[in-house]
N, C-alpha and C positions, 0 to 999 in steps of 0.2 A: 187451692184457696187463694184467690187473688183479692183479698180484702184490702190490701195496701193500695191497689189501683182505684178502688171505689171510694176511698176515703175523700171527704171534701177538702179543698185547699185550706191553709191556715187563714185566720181572720183578716190579716193585712192584705193578702193576695186576693181574697174573696171580695173585699171592699173595693179594691182598685178595679177589679173586673166589672163589678156592678156600676161603679162610677163611670167607667169608660162606655158602657152600653147606654147609660142614661145620657151622657154628653153627646153621643152619636145621634140619639133620638131627638134631642132638643136642637141639634144642629140642622136636622132635616125639617123640623116643624116650626121652629122659632122664626119670627120675622127678621129681616136683615138688620134692623136697628139693634137687636139684642145680641147678635152674634159677635164673636171676637173677630177682629180684622185678620184676614188671611195673608196679606202681603205687607211688606215693609212700606210700600207706598201709601197704603191705607193708614198705617200707623202714624205716618208723618202728618196727616191731615187732621189730627185730633186738636181740640181747642187748648190753648194755653192761658193760664191765669197771668194777668199783668199786674204788677205792683206799681202804684204811682210814686213818683219821686217828689221829695219836698220842694225841689226847685221848680217843678212843673205845676204845683198847686197854685190856683188863683184864689186869693182871699177877698171876698166881697164885703161890702158894708151894708148893714141892715139897721133900720130905725124902728123902734117899738115905742108906742105910747102906753104907759102903764096906768092910765087913769081908770080907776074902779075895776082893776083886774086882780084876782086873788094872787097872793104872793107865790104860793106853791105852783100853781098852774102856769104862771108866767115864767117861773124859774125853769120848769121843764122845757118850755119852748126855747128859752135863752140857752140852756145847756145843750140842746140838740143842735142849735146853730153854731155854738162855740166849738163843739166837737166835730161838726160836719157830718152828722149821722144821716142827713137827708141826701147826701151825694151818692151817686151810683157806684163810685169807686172808693167808698169809705174803707179806710184801713185803721184799726184801733191804735197802732203804734206810731202812726205818722200824723203830724199836725195838719189836718185837713180843714180846720175850722175857719170861721169868718169873724169879722169884727161886728159887735153888737152895741148899738147906742140906745140906751133906754132913757126916755124923758118922762117928766112928771112922776118921779119916784116918791115924792111926798104924798101922792094920792093913791098909792098901792093899797089895796083892800086886804085887811086881815079879817077872816071870818070868825064868827062866834065871839067868845070873850078873850080872844088873843091879844087885843090892844092893851088890856090891863093885866091879863093873866100870864101871858108868855114872857119869859125872861131869857136874856142872853147872858151866858156865863163867860167870865174872863179869869184866867189864872195867872198869878204873878210868880209862881214857882217858889214862893215862900210859904211858911206855915201860916194858916189863916189868910191865905192870899186870894181866896175866891170872892169875886164881886159879881153880883147878879143885878142886871139892869132891865127894867121892864121895857116892853116894845114901844110904849108911848114916849119914853124919854129918848130912846134910840132914834125914833122918827124925828123928834125935835132937834136932836144934835146932828145926825147924819142920815137923811132919809134913804140914801142908796144902800146903806149897810144891810138893811133887811133883805133886799134882793141878792146882794153879793154873798151874804151868809148862806142863803138858801141854795144858790147856784154852786157855791164851793162845796156844800155838803153832797150835791148830786154828782160832782165830778169824781173820777178816780183819784186816789191819794198817791200821786207820783209826780215826777218832774214835769211831765207833759201837761198835767192839769195846772201846775203853778205857772206854766207858760201861757196856757189858754185863758186863765182868769184875768190876765193883763189885757186881753182884748175886749173885756166887758167895760163899757163906759157908762156910768150912771150919772144923771143930772136931776136935781130936785125940781127944776122948772121945765118949761117947754123949749128954752133956748139951749143950743149946743154949738160948739165950735167946729163941728165936722161937716159943714155944708160943702166944703171943697171936695170931699170924697163922694158926693152924690149918693147917700145911703138910700137903699130901696126900702120903702115904707111897708111895714107888715102890720096888718090890722090888729 
């Protein structure tokens, strides 16, 4: 009675034998691209991920005319430029963004009934310290605040975003003092 010799191997050994047979079959049938490298020289030729350094980043200047553009959609474009999301070597934890100059902020469009219905809240940290101001009064007092408030809400809440928001320059009219930087005009 040689039942002990006919017994199948334990689950762990059986699995490794099956895996070995499958890997040998795929090594023969799989194209060369999907096979593991056989030599150390092939291993050295693999691609490496490069991380940009903050000293190597070039910050461009962009000029946007806000006439009759919806505040939220304009804020999305401005936020993308401030963070540098359009760059091929974008890295979230590095300041890759550019300077953005927005002119004609007094002509930003608010859709629907937001001109009278939307309110901006401010807290003084005292009891009953909540003050709400409608958008029409904010536009009369500081037209650029509507865009800055929208962009600030779209940026992450951290130290980097507080540094990025300083690169946003808003002006109520068409004139701006940044002509020396030769900003690139964006439609």
